DSSP file (Angstrom, degrees, kcal/mol; ACC not computed):
  #  RESIDUE AA STRUCTURE BP1 BP2  ACC     N-H-->O    O-->H-N    N-H-->O    O-->H-N    TCO  KAPPA ALPHA  PHI   PSI    X-CA   Y-CA   Z-CA
    1    1 A M              0   0    0      0, 0.0     2,-0.1     0, 0.0     0, 0.0   0.000 360.0 360.0 360.0 132.8    9.4  -98.3  -52.0
    2    2 A N     >  -     0   0    0      1,-0.0     4,-1.9     4,-0.0     3,-0.2  -0.404 360.0 -95.2 -92.4 178.4    6.5 -100.5  -53.0
    3    3 A T  H  > S+     0   0    0      1,-0.2     4,-2.2     2,-0.2     5,-0.1   0.782 120.5  55.3 -70.0 -27.9    3.0  -99.4  -53.5
    4    4 A S  H  > S+     0   0    0      2,-0.2     4,-2.3     1,-0.2    -1,-0.2   0.884 108.6  48.3 -70.8 -37.6    1.8 -100.1  -50.1
    5    5 A E  H  > S+     0   0    0     -3,-0.2     4,-2.1     2,-0.2    -2,-0.2   0.873 111.0  49.9 -65.9 -38.1    4.5  -98.0  -48.5
    6    6 A I  H  X S+     0   0    0     -4,-1.9     4,-2.0     2,-0.2    -2,-0.2   0.901 111.1  49.7 -66.0 -42.2    3.7  -95.1  -50.8
    7    7 A F  H  X S+     0   0    0     -4,-2.2     4,-2.6     2,-0.2    -2,-0.2   0.909 110.0  51.0 -56.7 -42.9    0.0  -95.4  -49.9
    8    8 A G  H  X S+     0   0    0     -4,-2.3     4,-2.4     1,-0.2    -2,-0.2   0.904 109.6  51.2 -66.2 -37.4    0.8  -95.5  -46.2
    9    9 A L  H  X S+     0   0    0     -4,-2.1     4,-1.7     2,-0.2    -1,-0.2   0.875 110.6  48.4 -67.7 -34.5    3.0  -92.3  -46.7
   10   10 A I  H  X S+     0   0    0     -4,-2.0     4,-2.1     2,-0.2    -2,-0.2   0.884 110.7  50.9 -63.7 -43.0    0.1  -90.6  -48.5
   11   11 A I  H  X S+     0   0    0     -4,-2.6     4,-2.5     2,-0.2    -2,-0.2   0.920 110.9  47.7 -63.0 -44.4   -2.3  -91.6  -45.7
   12   12 A R  H  X S+     0   0    0     -4,-2.4     4,-2.2     2,-0.2    -1,-0.2   0.876 110.6  51.9 -69.9 -35.6    0.0  -90.2  -43.0
   13   13 A C  H  X S+     0   0    0     -4,-1.7     4,-2.1     2,-0.2    -1,-0.2   0.900 110.5  48.8 -62.5 -42.6    0.5  -86.9  -45.0
   14   14 A A  H  X S+     0   0    0     -4,-2.1     4,-2.7     2,-0.2    -2,-0.2   0.882 108.9  54.3 -66.4 -39.8   -3.3  -86.7  -45.2
   15   15 A G  H  X S+     0   0    0     -4,-2.5     4,-2.6     2,-0.2    -2,-0.2   0.898 105.9  52.0 -55.6 -44.9   -3.5  -87.4  -41.5
   16   16 A L  H  X S+     0   0    0     -4,-2.2     4,-2.4     1,-0.2    -2,-0.2   0.936 111.5  45.9 -61.2 -45.1   -1.1  -84.5  -40.7
   17   17 A V  H  X S+     0   0    0     -4,-2.1     4,-2.3     2,-0.2    -2,-0.2   0.913 113.3  49.2 -63.5 -41.3   -3.2  -82.1  -42.7
   18   18 A L  H  X S+     0   0    0     -4,-2.7     4,-2.7     1,-0.2    -1,-0.2   0.913 111.1  51.5 -64.6 -42.0   -6.5  -83.3  -41.2
   19   19 A S  H  X S+     0   0    0     -4,-2.6     4,-2.3    -5,-0.2     5,-0.2   0.925 110.3  47.7 -61.2 -46.0   -5.0  -83.0  -37.7
   20   20 A L  H  X S+     0   0    0     -4,-2.4     4,-2.4     1,-0.2    -1,-0.2   0.900 111.6  49.2 -64.3 -38.9   -3.8  -79.4  -38.3
   21   21 A L  H  X S+     0   0    0     -4,-2.3     4,-2.4     2,-0.2    -1,-0.2   0.883 111.8  50.0 -68.2 -36.5   -7.1  -78.4  -39.7
   22   22 A G  H  X S+     0   0    0     -4,-2.7     4,-1.9    29,-0.2    -2,-0.2   0.869 111.1  47.9 -66.7 -37.2   -8.9  -79.9  -36.7
   23   23 A I  H  X S+     0   0    0     -4,-2.3     4,-2.6     2,-0.2    -2,-0.2   0.898 111.0  52.1 -65.3 -41.5   -6.6  -78.2  -34.2
   24   24 A N  H  X S+     0   0    0     -4,-2.4     4,-2.6    -5,-0.2    -2,-0.2   0.955 111.7  46.4 -59.9 -47.8   -7.2  -74.9  -36.1
   25   25 A D  H  X S+     0   0    0     -4,-2.4     4,-2.1     1,-0.2    -2,-0.2   0.895 113.0  48.6 -61.2 -41.3  -11.0  -75.3  -35.9
   26   26 A I  H  X S+     0   0    0     -4,-1.9     4,-2.8     2,-0.2    -1,-0.2   0.919 111.5  49.7 -70.5 -43.7  -10.9  -76.2  -32.3
   27   27 A Y  H  X S+     0   0    0     -4,-2.6     4,-2.2     1,-0.2    -2,-0.2   0.926 111.1  49.3 -57.2 -47.4   -8.7  -73.2  -31.5
   28   28 A R  H  X S+     0   0    0     -4,-2.6     4,-1.9     2,-0.2    -1,-0.2   0.866 110.3  50.8 -59.8 -38.8  -11.0  -70.9  -33.4
   29   29 A A  H  X S+     0   0    0     -4,-2.1     4,-2.2     2,-0.2    -2,-0.2   0.931 110.4  50.4 -66.8 -47.3  -14.1  -72.3  -31.5
   30   30 A L  H  X S+     0   0    0     -4,-2.8     4,-2.0     1,-0.2    -2,-0.2   0.906 110.6  49.3 -58.3 -41.3  -12.3  -71.8  -28.2
   31   31 A I  H  X S+     0   0    0     -4,-2.2     4,-2.0     1,-0.2    -1,-0.2   0.894 111.4  47.6 -68.8 -39.3  -11.5  -68.2  -29.1
   32   32 A M  H  X>S+     0   0    0     -4,-1.9     5,-1.9     1,-0.2     4,-0.8   0.835 110.7  53.5 -71.6 -31.7  -15.0  -67.5  -30.1
   33   33 A L  H  <5S+     0   0    0     -4,-2.2     3,-0.2     2,-0.2    -2,-0.2   0.878 108.8  48.9 -68.5 -38.0  -16.3  -69.1  -26.9
   34   34 A V  H  <5S+     0   0    0     -4,-2.0    -2,-0.2     1,-0.2    -1,-0.2   0.903 112.0  48.0 -68.3 -40.2  -14.1  -66.9  -24.8
   35   35 A Q  H  <5S-     0   0    0     -4,-2.0    -1,-0.2    -5,-0.2    -2,-0.2   0.642 105.7-132.9 -75.2 -12.0  -15.2  -63.8  -26.7
   36   36 A G  T  <5 +     0   0    0     -4,-0.8    -3,-0.2    -3,-0.2     3,-0.1   0.920  46.2 159.0  63.9  49.8  -18.7  -64.9  -26.2
   37   37 A I      < -     0   0    0     -5,-1.9     2,-0.3     1,-0.2    -4,-0.1   0.999  53.3 -78.2 -68.4 -67.1  -19.7  -64.3  -29.9
   38   38 A S    >   -     0   0    0     -6,-0.1     3,-1.7     1,-0.0    -1,-0.2  -0.957  53.9 -62.3-175.0-171.2  -22.9  -66.5  -30.1
   39   39 A M  G >  S+     0   0    0      1,-0.3     3,-1.8    -2,-0.3     4,-0.2   0.702 116.6  76.6 -67.7 -16.9  -24.0  -70.0  -30.5
   40   40 A T  G >  S+     0   0    0      1,-0.3     3,-1.0     2,-0.2    -1,-0.3   0.578  73.3  82.3 -70.7  -1.9  -22.4  -70.3  -33.9
   41   41 A S  G <  S+     0   0    0     -3,-1.7     4,-0.3     1,-0.2    -1,-0.3   0.669  83.1  61.0 -75.2 -13.1  -19.1  -70.6  -32.0
   42   42 A F  G <> S+     0   0    0     -3,-1.8     4,-1.2     1,-0.2     3,-0.3   0.565  83.5  84.3 -84.2  -5.9  -20.0  -74.4  -31.5
   43   43 A M  H X> S+     0   0    0     -3,-1.0     4,-0.8     1,-0.2     3,-0.8   0.950  85.0  51.8 -66.2 -46.2  -19.9  -74.8  -35.3
   44   44 A P  H >> S+     0   0    0      0, 0.0     4,-3.0     0, 0.0     3,-0.5   0.815 102.8  61.5 -59.7 -25.4  -16.2  -75.3  -35.6
   45   45 A F  H 3> S+     0   0    0     -4,-0.3     4,-1.7    -3,-0.3    -2,-0.2   0.875  98.0  57.7 -66.8 -36.0  -16.3  -78.0  -32.9
   46   46 A L  H << S+     0   0    0     -4,-1.2    -1,-0.2    -3,-0.8    -3,-0.1   0.749 119.8  28.4 -67.1 -19.0  -18.6  -80.0  -35.2
   47   47 A F  H <X S+     0   0    0     -4,-0.8     4,-1.5    -3,-0.5    -2,-0.2   0.703 119.2  56.9-107.9 -27.8  -16.0  -80.1  -37.9
   48   48 A G  H  X S+     0   0    0     -4,-3.0     4,-2.4    -5,-0.2     5,-0.2   0.919 104.0  47.4 -74.7 -44.4  -12.8  -79.8  -35.8
   49   49 A I  H  X S+     0   0    0     -4,-1.7     4,-2.7     2,-0.2     5,-0.2   0.940 115.7  43.0 -70.1 -43.9  -13.2  -82.8  -33.5
   50   50 A P  H  > S+     0   0    0      0, 0.0     4,-2.3     0, 0.0     5,-0.2   0.898 114.6  51.9 -60.0 -38.1  -14.1  -85.3  -36.2
   51   51 A C  H  X S+     0   0    0     -4,-1.5     4,-1.9     2,-0.2   -29,-0.2   0.875 111.7  47.0 -67.0 -37.2  -11.4  -83.9  -38.4
   52   52 A L  H  X S+     0   0    0     -4,-2.4     4,-2.4     2,-0.2     5,-0.2   0.929 112.5  49.3 -69.1 -46.0   -8.8  -84.2  -35.5
   53   53 A L  H  X S+     0   0    0     -4,-2.7     4,-2.1     1,-0.2    -2,-0.2   0.885 113.9  44.0 -63.2 -36.8   -9.8  -87.7  -34.7
   54   54 A I  H  X S+     0   0    0     -4,-2.3     4,-2.7    -5,-0.2    -1,-0.2   0.911 112.0  53.9 -70.4 -38.9   -9.7  -88.9  -38.2
   55   55 A G  H  X S+     0   0    0     -4,-1.9     4,-2.2     1,-0.2    -2,-0.2   0.877 109.2  49.3 -62.6 -42.4   -6.4  -87.1  -38.7
   56   56 A I  H  X S+     0   0    0     -4,-2.4     4,-1.8     2,-0.2    -1,-0.2   0.901 110.6  50.2 -62.1 -45.9   -5.0  -88.9  -35.6
   57   57 A W  H  <>S+     0   0    0     -4,-2.1     5,-1.9     1,-0.2     4,-0.4   0.917 111.0  48.2 -66.3 -39.8   -6.1  -92.3  -37.0
   58   58 A F  H ><5S+     0   0    0     -4,-2.7     3,-1.2     1,-0.2    -2,-0.2   0.896 108.7  55.4 -60.6 -40.8   -4.5  -91.6  -40.4
   59   59 A L  H 3<5S+     0   0    0     -4,-2.2    -1,-0.2     1,-0.3    -2,-0.2   0.852 103.4  55.1 -61.4 -34.0   -1.3  -90.5  -38.6
   60   60 A R  T 3<5S-     0   0    0     -4,-1.8    -1,-0.3    -5,-0.1    -2,-0.2   0.609 128.7 -98.6 -79.9  -7.3   -1.3  -93.8  -36.8
   61   61 A G  T < 5 -     0   0    0     -3,-1.2     5,-0.3    -4,-0.4    -3,-0.2   0.294  37.5-110.5 115.6  -7.0   -1.4  -95.6  -40.2
   62   62 A A    >>< -     0   0    0     -5,-1.9     4,-2.5    -6,-0.2     3,-0.5   0.936  39.0-168.2  49.7  59.5   -5.1  -96.4  -40.5
   63   63 A P  H 3> S+     0   0    0      0, 0.0     4,-2.7     0, 0.0     5,-0.2   0.835  80.7  51.2 -50.6 -43.6   -4.5 -100.2  -40.1
   64   64 A Q  H 3> S+     0   0    0      1,-0.2     4,-2.0     2,-0.2     5,-0.2   0.923 113.1  45.8 -64.4 -41.6   -8.0 -101.2  -41.1
   65   65 A L  H <> S+     0   0    0     -3,-0.5     4,-2.4     2,-0.2    -1,-0.2   0.916 113.9  48.9 -66.7 -42.0   -7.8  -99.1  -44.3
   66   66 A M  H  X S+     0   0    0     -4,-2.5     4,-2.7    -5,-0.3    -2,-0.2   0.883 112.0  48.1 -67.7 -37.2   -4.3 -100.4  -45.1
   67   67 A S  H  < S+     0   0    0     -4,-2.7    -1,-0.2    -5,-0.3    -2,-0.2   0.863 113.8  48.2 -70.6 -32.6   -5.4 -104.1  -44.6
   68   68 A F  H  < S+     0   0    0     -4,-2.0    -2,-0.2    -5,-0.2    -1,-0.2   0.865 116.3  42.4 -74.9 -37.2   -8.4 -103.5  -46.8
   69   69 A S  H  < S+     0   0    0     -4,-2.4    -2,-0.2     1,-0.2    -3,-0.2   0.892 129.5  24.5 -77.0 -38.3   -6.4 -101.8  -49.5
   70   70 A Y  S  < S-     0   0    0     -4,-2.7    -1,-0.2    -5,-0.2    -2,-0.1  -0.662  77.9-168.5-128.7  77.1   -3.5 -104.2  -49.5
   71   71 A P              0   0    0      0, 0.0    -3,-0.1     0, 0.0    -4,-0.1  -0.215 360.0 360.0 -60.3 151.4   -4.4 -107.6  -48.1
   72   72 A H              0   0    0     -5,-0.1    -5,-0.0     0, 0.0    -2,-0.0   0.493 360.0 360.0 -75.4 360.0   -1.6 -110.0  -47.3
């Protein structure tokens, strides 16, 4: 494995972690909305949705980041 493949593996692992954290935050926010706790139940959405989107982008390989880090 060369360095670009190792970096890609690290990016994908970080994407998996970010996706799982985002899913967890969204799940907690939905549970709080169902229980009707308060307006603070929207707070996990503010962190969960961007975390999930960035995690999915990382899982797909983050092509712009990879091409910036290791140009051909």
